[in-house]
PDB file with one MODEL, atoms N, CA, C and O in Angstrom:
MODEL        1
ATOM      1  N   MET A   1     122.737 102.283  92.763  1.00  0.00           N
ATOM      2  CA  MET A   1     122.480 100.994  92.350  1.00  0.00           C
ATOM      3  C   MET A   1     122.264 100.942  90.918  1.00  0.00           C
ATOM      4  O   MET A   1     121.521 101.788  90.420  1.00  0.00           O
ATOM      5  N   ASN A   2     122.898  99.927  90.076  1.00  0.00           N
ATOM      6  CA  ASN A   2     122.655  99.879  88.704  1.00  0.00           C
ATOM      7  C   ASN A   2     121.345  99.010  88.477  1.00  0.00           C
ATOM      8  O   ASN A   2     120.881  98.165  89.242  1.00  0.00           O
ATOM      9  N   TYR A   3     120.894  99.394  87.326  1.00  0.00           N
ATOM     10  CA  TYR A   3     119.723  98.543  86.764  1.00  0.00           C
ATOM     11  C   TYR A   3     119.708  97.064  86.765  1.00  0.00           C
ATOM     12  O   TYR A   3     118.752  96.381  87.133  1.00  0.00           O
ATOM     13  N   GLU A   4     120.630  96.705  86.408  1.00  0.00           N
ATOM     14  CA  GLU A   4     120.886  95.149  86.594  1.00  0.00           C
ATOM     15  C   GLU A   4     120.775  94.568  87.926  1.00  0.00           C
ATOM     16  O   GLU A   4     120.112  93.564  88.190  1.00  0.00           O
ATOM     17  N   LEU A   5     121.452  95.247  88.741  1.00  0.00           N
ATOM     18  CA  LEU A   5     121.303  94.869  90.308  1.00  0.00           C
ATOM     19  C   LEU A   5     120.008  95.199  90.880  1.00  0.00           C
ATOM     20  O   LEU A   5     119.632  94.522  91.836  1.00  0.00           O
ATOM     21  N   LEU A   6     119.196  96.226  90.402  1.00  0.00           N
ATOM     22  CA  LEU A   6     117.916  96.477  90.793  1.00  0.00           C
ATOM     23  C   LEU A   6     116.953  95.440  90.334  1.00  0.00           C
ATOM     24  O   LEU A   6     116.069  95.063  91.104  1.00  0.00           O
ATOM     25  N   ILE A   7     117.072  94.904  89.014  1.00  0.00           N
ATOM     26  CA  ILE A   7     116.170  93.807  88.470  1.00  0.00           C
ATOM     27  C   ILE A   7     116.435  92.549  89.318  1.00  0.00           C
ATOM     28  O   ILE A   7     115.467  91.963  89.803  1.00  0.00           O
ATOM     29  N   SER A   8     117.547  92.147  89.505  1.00  0.00           N
ATOM     30  CA  SER A   8     117.945  91.118  90.117  1.00  0.00           C
ATOM     31  C   SER A   8     117.543  90.889  91.566  1.00  0.00           C
ATOM     32  O   SER A   8     117.484  89.788  92.112  1.00  0.00           O
ATOM     33  N   ASN A   9     117.271  92.087  92.130  1.00  0.00           N
ATOM     34  CA  ASN A   9     116.840  92.177  93.620  1.00  0.00           C
ATOM     35  C   ASN A   9     115.452  92.938  93.761  1.00  0.00           C
ATOM     36  O   ASN A   9     115.203  93.708  94.689  1.00  0.00           O
ATOM     37  N   ARG A  10     114.688  92.667  92.858  1.00  0.00           N
ATOM     38  CA  ARG A  10     113.403  93.271  92.626  1.00  0.00           C
ATOM     39  C   ARG A  10     112.349  92.801  93.711  1.00  0.00           C
ATOM     40  O   ARG A  10     112.320  91.638  94.112  1.00  0.00           O
ATOM     41  N   ARG A  11     111.671  93.576  94.061  1.00  0.00           N
ATOM     42  CA  ARG A  11     110.368  93.048  94.875  1.00  0.00           C
ATOM     43  C   ARG A  11     109.143  93.892  94.781  1.00  0.00           C
ATOM     44  O   ARG A  11     109.191  95.016  94.280  1.00  0.00           O
ATOM     45  N   SER A  12     108.122  93.409  95.221  1.00  0.00           N
ATOM     46  CA  SER A  12     106.585  94.304  95.192  1.00  0.00           C
ATOM     47  C   SER A  12     106.841  95.493  96.220  1.00  0.00           C
ATOM     48  O   SER A  12     107.269  95.277  97.354  1.00  0.00           O
ATOM     49  N   ILE A  13     106.573  96.654  95.780  1.00  0.00           N
ATOM     50  CA  ILE A  13     106.457  97.781  96.334  1.00  0.00           C
ATOM     51  C   ILE A  13     105.178  98.432  96.575  1.00  0.00           C
ATOM     52  O   ILE A  13     104.563  98.750  95.557  1.00  0.00           O
ATOM     53  N   ARG A  14     104.585  98.730  97.814  1.00  0.00           N
ATOM     54  CA  ARG A  14     103.389  99.305  97.932  1.00  0.00           C
ATOM     55  C   ARG A  14     103.425 100.899  98.244  1.00  0.00           C
ATOM     56  O   ARG A  14     102.502 101.638  97.903  1.00  0.00           O
ATOM     57  N   LYS A  15     104.385 101.276  98.810  1.00  0.00           N
ATOM     58  CA  LYS A  15     104.670 102.712  99.213  1.00  0.00           C
ATOM     59  C   LYS A  15     105.481 103.435  98.217  1.00  0.00           C
ATOM     60  O   LYS A  15     106.572 102.918  97.979  1.00  0.00           O
ATOM     61  N   PHE A  16     105.157 104.639  97.511  1.00  0.00           N
ATOM     62  CA  PHE A  16     105.727 105.161  96.599  1.00  0.00           C
ATOM     63  C   PHE A  16     105.990 106.794  97.075  1.00  0.00           C
ATOM     64  O   PHE A  16     105.318 107.393  97.914  1.00  0.00           O
ATOM     65  N   THR A  17     107.049 107.293  96.375  1.00  0.00           N
ATOM     66  CA  THR A  17     107.350 108.784  96.946  1.00  0.00           C
ATOM     67  C   THR A  17     107.196 109.514  95.772  1.00  0.00           C
ATOM     68  O   THR A  17     107.206 109.003  94.652  1.00  0.00           O
ATOM     69  N   ASP A  18     107.040 110.818  96.027  1.00  0.00           N
ATOM     70  CA  ASP A  18     106.781 111.742  94.944  1.00  0.00           C
ATOM     71  C   ASP A  18     108.055 112.265  94.247  1.00  0.00           C
ATOM     72  O   ASP A  18     108.023 113.289  93.565  1.00  0.00           O
ATOM     73  N   ARG A  19     109.133 111.568  94.426  1.00  0.00           N
ATOM     74  CA  ARG A  19     110.227 111.803  93.663  1.00  0.00           C
ATOM     75  C   ARG A  19     110.246 111.212  92.065  1.00  0.00           C
ATOM     76  O   ARG A  19     110.110 110.033  91.738  1.00  0.00           O
ATOM     77  N   LYS A  20     110.429 112.228  91.287  1.00  0.00           N
ATOM     78  CA  LYS A  20     110.476 112.051  89.761  1.00  0.00           C
ATOM     79  C   LYS A  20     111.748 111.166  89.460  1.00  0.00           C
ATOM     80  O   LYS A  20     112.739 111.137  90.189  1.00  0.00           O
ATOM     81  N   VAL A  21     111.601 110.487  88.356  1.00  0.00           N
ATOM     82  CA  VAL A  21     112.481 109.738  87.675  1.00  0.00           C
ATOM     83  C   VAL A  21     113.024 110.469  86.723  1.00  0.00           C
ATOM     84  O   VAL A  21     112.223 110.933  85.911  1.00  0.00           O
ATOM     85  N   SER A  22     114.459 110.786  86.528  1.00  0.00           N
ATOM     86  CA  SER A  22     114.939 111.389  85.499  1.00  0.00           C
ATOM     87  C   SER A  22     114.705 110.869  84.071  1.00  0.00           C
ATOM     88  O   SER A  22     114.470 109.663  83.992  1.00  0.00           O
ATOM     89  N   GLN A  23     114.731 111.596  82.905  1.00  0.00           N
ATOM     90  CA  GLN A  23     114.576 111.177  81.651  1.00  0.00           C
ATOM     91  C   GLN A  23     115.679 110.322  81.247  1.00  0.00           C
ATOM     92  O   GLN A  23     115.476 109.288  80.611  1.00  0.00           O
ATOM     93  N   GLU A  24     116.808 110.702  81.581  1.00  0.00           N
ATOM     94  CA  GLU A  24     118.050 109.620  81.499  1.00  0.00           C
ATOM     95  C   GLU A  24     117.896 108.192  82.065  1.00  0.00           C
ATOM     96  O   GLU A  24     118.197 107.167  81.453  1.00  0.00           O
ATOM     97  N   ILE A  25     117.446 108.253  83.173  1.00  0.00           N
ATOM     98  CA  ILE A  25     117.066 106.822  83.782  1.00  0.00           C
ATOM     99  C   ILE A  25     115.873 106.150  83.070  1.00  0.00           C
ATOM    100  O   ILE A  25     115.919 104.960  82.758  1.00  0.00           O
ATOM    101  N   LEU A  26     114.896 106.865  82.840  1.00  0.00           N
ATOM    102  CA  LEU A  26     113.725 106.251  81.909  1.00  0.00           C
ATOM    103  C   LEU A  26     114.376 105.764  80.607  1.00  0.00           C
ATOM    104  O   LEU A  26     114.126 104.638  80.176  1.00  0.00           O
ATOM    105  N   ASN A  27     115.199 106.594  79.985  1.00  0.00           N
ATOM    106  CA  ASN A  27     115.780 106.015  78.657  1.00  0.00           C
ATOM    107  C   ASN A  27     116.638 104.859  78.986  1.00  0.00           C
ATOM    108  O   ASN A  27     116.689 103.989  78.117  1.00  0.00           O
ATOM    109  N   ASP A  28     117.327 104.671  80.073  1.00  0.00           N
ATOM    110  CA  ASP A  28     118.073 103.432  80.244  1.00  0.00           C
ATOM    111  C   ASP A  28     117.280 102.219  80.349  1.00  0.00           C
ATOM    112  O   ASP A  28     117.416 101.212  79.655  1.00  0.00           O
ATOM    113  N   ILE A  29     116.397 102.417  81.327  1.00  0.00           N
ATOM    114  CA  ILE A  29     115.352 101.287  81.420  1.00  0.00           C
ATOM    115  C   ILE A  29     114.709 100.883  80.222  1.00  0.00           C
ATOM    116  O   ILE A  29     114.612  99.682  79.972  1.00  0.00           O
ATOM    117  N   LEU A  30     114.214 101.829  79.377  1.00  0.00           N
ATOM    118  CA  LEU A  30     113.458 101.469  78.256  1.00  0.00           C
ATOM    119  C   LEU A  30     114.487 100.786  77.245  1.00  0.00           C
ATOM    120  O   LEU A  30     114.102  99.828  76.574  1.00  0.00           O
ATOM    121  N   ARG A  31     115.834 101.281  77.125  1.00  0.00           N
ATOM    122  CA  ARG A  31     116.812 100.630  76.175  1.00  0.00           C
ATOM    123  C   ARG A  31     117.144  99.174  76.709  1.00  0.00           C
ATOM    124  O   ARG A  31     117.216  98.194  75.968  1.00  0.00           O
ATOM    125  N   GLU A  32     117.309  99.151  77.866  1.00  0.00           N
ATOM    126  CA  GLU A  32     117.750  97.662  78.339  1.00  0.00           C
ATOM    127  C   GLU A  32     116.700  96.757  78.407  1.00  0.00           C
ATOM    128  O   GLU A  32     116.930  95.549  78.342  1.00  0.00           O
ATOM    129  N   THR A  33     115.259  97.318  78.565  1.00  0.00           N
ATOM    130  CA  THR A  33     114.089  96.529  78.530  1.00  0.00           C
ATOM    131  C   THR A  33     113.843  96.017  77.202  1.00  0.00           C
ATOM    132  O   THR A  33     113.261  94.945  77.035  1.00  0.00           O
ATOM    133  N   CYS A  34     114.245  96.708  76.283  1.00  0.00           N
ATOM    134  CA  CYS A  34     114.107  96.400  74.699  1.00  0.00           C
ATOM    135  C   CYS A  34     114.958  95.240  74.375  1.00  0.00           C
ATOM    136  O   CYS A  34     114.672  94.552  73.396  1.00  0.00           O
ATOM    137  N   MET A  35     116.026  94.951  75.147  1.00  0.00           N
ATOM    138  CA  MET A  35     117.005  93.802  74.899  1.00  0.00           C
ATOM    139  C   MET A  35     116.487  92.578  75.483  1.00  0.00           C
ATOM    140  O   MET A  35     117.276  91.633  75.491  1.00  0.00           O
ATOM    141  N   ALA A  36     115.301  92.385  75.985  1.00  0.00           N
ATOM    142  CA  ALA A  36     114.763  91.333  76.534  1.00  0.00           C
ATOM    143  C   ALA A  36     114.624  90.334  75.414  1.00  0.00           C
ATOM    144  O   ALA A  36     114.396  90.736  74.273  1.00  0.00           O
ATOM    145  N   PRO A  37     114.759  88.978  75.701  1.00  0.00           N
ATOM    146  CA  PRO A  37     114.438  88.090  74.557  1.00  0.00           C
ATOM    147  C   PRO A  37     112.822  88.183  74.372  1.00  0.00           C
ATOM    148  O   PRO A  37     111.955  88.462  75.201  1.00  0.00           O
ATOM    149  N   ASN A  38     112.721  87.840  72.943  1.00  0.00           N
ATOM    150  CA  ASN A  38     111.341  87.836  72.500  1.00  0.00           C
ATOM    151  C   ASN A  38     111.252  86.976  71.289  1.00  0.00           C
ATOM    152  O   ASN A  38     112.283  86.784  70.644  1.00  0.00           O
ATOM    153  N   SER A  39     109.945  86.350  70.849  1.00  0.00           N
ATOM    154  CA  SER A  39     109.830  85.494  69.738  1.00  0.00           C
ATOM    155  C   SER A  39     110.089  86.219  68.364  1.00  0.00           C
ATOM    156  O   SER A  39     109.540  87.217  67.896  1.00  0.00           O
ATOM    157  N   SER A  40     111.022  85.472  67.890  1.00  0.00           N
ATOM    158  CA  SER A  40     111.618  85.785  66.673  1.00  0.00           C
ATOM    159  C   SER A  40     111.947  87.338  66.516  1.00  0.00           C
ATOM    160  O   SER A  40     111.566  88.018  65.563  1.00  0.00           O
ATOM    161  N   ASN A  41     112.651  87.769  67.508  1.00  0.00           N
ATOM    162  CA  ASN A  41     112.687  89.168  67.598  1.00  0.00           C
ATOM    163  C   ASN A  41     112.014  90.123  67.155  1.00  0.00           C
ATOM    164  O   ASN A  41     112.488  91.129  66.626  1.00  0.00           O
ATOM    165  N   GLY A  42     110.762  89.867  67.347  1.00  0.00           N
ATOM    166  CA  GLY A  42     109.500  90.606  66.824  1.00  0.00           C
ATOM    167  C   GLY A  42     109.458  91.938  67.547  1.00  0.00           C
ATOM    168  O   GLY A  42     109.068  92.959  66.979  1.00  0.00           O
ATOM    169  N   GLN A  43     109.886  91.914  68.871  1.00  0.00           N
ATOM    170  CA  GLN A  43     109.820  93.379  69.619  1.00  0.00           C
ATOM    171  C   GLN A  43     108.566  93.967  69.783  1.00  0.00           C
ATOM    172  O   GLN A  43     108.398  95.161  69.536  1.00  0.00           O
ATOM    173  N   PRO A  44     107.548  93.138  70.230  1.00  0.00           N
ATOM    174  CA  PRO A  44     106.081  93.548  70.067  1.00  0.00           C
ATOM    175  C   PRO A  44     105.710  94.683  71.086  1.00  0.00           C
ATOM    176  O   PRO A  44     104.552  95.098  71.124  1.00  0.00           O
ATOM    177  N   TRP A  45     106.491  95.091  71.750  1.00  0.00           N
ATOM    178  CA  TRP A  45     106.237  96.018  72.833  1.00  0.00           C
ATOM    179  C   TRP A  45     105.931  97.388  72.433  1.00  0.00           C
ATOM    180  O   TRP A  45     106.487  97.851  71.437  1.00  0.00           O
ATOM    181  N   HIS A  46     104.906  98.248  73.269  1.00  0.00           N
ATOM    182  CA  HIS A  46     104.890  99.608  73.076  1.00  0.00           C
ATOM    183  C   HIS A  46     104.881 100.130  74.556  1.00  0.00           C
ATOM    184  O   HIS A  46     104.403  99.484  75.488  1.00  0.00           O
ATOM    185  N   PHE A  47     105.460 101.368  74.673  1.00  0.00           N
ATOM    186  CA  PHE A  47     105.610 101.864  75.989  1.00  0.00           C
ATOM    187  C   PHE A  47     104.997 103.253  76.078  1.00  0.00           C
ATOM    188  O   PHE A  47     105.218 104.044  75.161  1.00  0.00           O
ATOM    189  N   ILE A  48     104.311 103.577  77.022  1.00  0.00           N
ATOM    190  CA  ILE A  48     103.685 104.976  77.349  1.00  0.00           C
ATOM    191  C   ILE A  48     104.053 105.202  78.671  1.00  0.00           C
ATOM    192  O   ILE A  48     103.671 104.391  79.515  1.00  0.00           O
ATOM    193  N   ILE A  49     104.840 106.321  79.060  1.00  0.00           N
ATOM    194  CA  ILE A  49     105.406 106.913  79.906  1.00  0.00           C
ATOM    195  C   ILE A  49     104.597 108.040  80.484  1.00  0.00           C
ATOM    196  O   ILE A  49     104.475 109.095  79.862  1.00  0.00           O
ATOM    197  N   VAL A  50     104.042 107.847  81.651  1.00  0.00           N
ATOM    198  CA  VAL A  50     102.970 108.970  82.231  1.00  0.00           C
ATOM    199  C   VAL A  50     103.792 109.845  83.441  1.00  0.00           C
ATOM    200  O   VAL A  50     104.074 109.283  84.500  1.00  0.00           O
ATOM    201  N   ASN A  51     104.106 111.084  83.225  1.00  0.00           N
ATOM    202  CA  ASN A  51     104.715 111.640  84.117  1.00  0.00           C
ATOM    203  C   ASN A  51     103.776 112.716  84.977  1.00  0.00           C
ATOM    204  O   ASN A  51     104.187 113.326  85.965  1.00  0.00           O
ATOM    205  N   ASP A  52     102.533 112.825  84.455  1.00  0.00           N
ATOM    206  CA  ASP A  52     101.687 113.844  84.987  1.00  0.00           C
ATOM    207  C   ASP A  52     100.931 113.224  86.183  1.00  0.00           C
ATOM    208  O   ASP A  52     100.257 112.195  86.145  1.00  0.00           O
ATOM    209  N   THR A  53     101.133 113.946  87.155  1.00  0.00           N
ATOM    210  CA  THR A  53     100.518 113.326  88.529  1.00  0.00           C
ATOM    211  C   THR A  53      98.953 113.091  88.480  1.00  0.00           C
ATOM    212  O   THR A  53      98.461 112.012  88.811  1.00  0.00           O
ATOM    213  N   ALA A  54      98.252 114.100  88.074  1.00  0.00           N
ATOM    214  CA  ALA A  54      96.822 114.047  87.885  1.00  0.00           C
ATOM    215  C   ALA A  54      96.391 112.850  86.752  1.00  0.00           C
ATOM    216  O   ALA A  54      95.345 112.224  86.918  1.00  0.00           O
ATOM    217  N   THR A  55      97.031 112.657  85.913  1.00  0.00           N
ATOM    218  CA  THR A  55      96.988 111.588  85.078  1.00  0.00           C
ATOM    219  C   THR A  55      97.253 110.070  85.495  1.00  0.00           C
ATOM    220  O   THR A  55      96.556 109.114  85.153  1.00  0.00           O
ATOM    221  N   ILE A  56      98.364 110.032  86.279  1.00  0.00           N
ATOM    222  CA  ILE A  56      98.776 108.917  87.107  1.00  0.00           C
ATOM    223  C   ILE A  56      97.430 108.658  87.982  1.00  0.00           C
ATOM    224  O   ILE A  56      96.859 107.568  87.942  1.00  0.00           O
ATOM    225  N   GLU A  57      96.997 109.667  88.721  1.00  0.00           N
ATOM    226  CA  GLU A  57      95.997 109.357  89.820  1.00  0.00           C
ATOM    227  C   GLU A  57      94.631 108.844  89.064  1.00  0.00           C
ATOM    228  O   GLU A  57      93.961 107.905  89.494  1.00  0.00           O
ATOM    229  N   LEU A  58      94.352 109.492  88.028  1.00  0.00           N
ATOM    230  CA  LEU A  58      93.173 109.004  87.211  1.00  0.00           C
ATOM    231  C   LEU A  58      93.205 107.753  86.779  1.00  0.00           C
ATOM    232  O   LEU A  58      92.195 107.074  86.963  1.00  0.00           O
ATOM    233  N   LEU A  59      94.241 107.223  86.181  1.00  0.00           N
ATOM    234  CA  LEU A  59      94.612 106.102  85.631  1.00  0.00           C
ATOM    235  C   LEU A  59      94.538 104.835  87.009  1.00  0.00           C
ATOM    236  O   LEU A  59      94.014 103.723  86.944  1.00  0.00           O
ATOM    237  N   SER A  60      95.128 105.357  87.991  1.00  0.00           N
ATOM    238  CA  SER A  60      94.920 104.467  89.279  1.00  0.00           C
ATOM    239  C   SER A  60      93.472 104.334  89.705  1.00  0.00           C
ATOM    240  O   SER A  60      93.113 103.221  90.090  1.00  0.00           O
ATOM    241  N   GLU A  61      92.676 105.232  89.689  1.00  0.00           N
ATOM    242  CA  GLU A  61      91.342 105.293  90.216  1.00  0.00           C
ATOM    243  C   GLU A  61      90.541 104.452  89.187  1.00  0.00           C
ATOM    244  O   GLU A  61      89.682 103.678  89.611  1.00  0.00           O
ATOM    245  N   GLU A  62      90.761 104.556  87.946  1.00  0.00           N
ATOM    246  CA  GLU A  62      90.036 103.939  86.826  1.00  0.00           C
ATOM    247  C   GLU A  62      90.468 102.318  86.845  1.00  0.00           C
ATOM    248  O   GLU A  62      89.640 101.477  86.495  1.00  0.00           O
ATOM    249  N   SER A  63      91.703 101.963  87.238  1.00  0.00           N
ATOM    250  CA  SER A  63      92.174 100.619  87.214  1.00  0.00           C
ATOM    251  C   SER A  63      91.586  99.969  88.387  1.00  0.00           C
ATOM    252  O   SER A  63      91.298  98.777  88.277  1.00  0.00           O
ATOM    253  N   LYS A  64      91.354 100.606  89.554  1.00  0.00           N
ATOM    254  CA  LYS A  64      90.814 100.021  90.648  1.00  0.00           C
ATOM    255  C   LYS A  64      89.295  99.743  90.409  1.00  0.00           C
ATOM    256  O   LYS A  64      88.705  98.875  91.053  1.00  0.00           O
ATOM    257  N   LYS A  65      88.780 100.390  89.610  1.00  0.00           N
ATOM    258  CA  LYS A  65      87.408 100.061  89.344  1.00  0.00           C
ATOM    259  C   LYS A  65      87.198  98.588  88.687  1.00  0.00           C
ATOM    260  O   LYS A  65      86.282  97.807  88.944  1.00  0.00           O
ATOM    261  N   ILE A  66      88.104  98.432  87.920  1.00  0.00           N
ATOM    262  CA  ILE A  66      88.128  97.084  87.241  1.00  0.00           C
ATOM    263  C   ILE A  66      88.426  95.797  88.047  1.00  0.00           C
ATOM    264  O   ILE A  66      88.063  94.674  87.697  1.00  0.00           O
ATOM    265  N   PHE A  67      89.085  96.069  89.097  1.00  0.00           N
ATOM    266  CA  PHE A  67      89.383  95.026  90.105  1.00  0.00           C
ATOM    267  C   PHE A  67      88.674  95.022  91.226  1.00  0.00           C
ATOM    268  O   PHE A  67      88.890  94.172  92.090  1.00  0.00           O
TER     269      PHE A  67
ENDMDL
END
């Protein structure tokens, strides 16, 4: 499935696998995401990619405390 098709058919997912996303796919997603329309072409975004499982779990637990 290509990224455009993926985005147009997106839905909320609650079950995740342990399968890693390749750096090439991450780069494609970031490059295409940066093409999104934005005010005055300001491109105000910043991305942080977390690949470390322990860090992901820590962020998940901390975010649950907020909600």
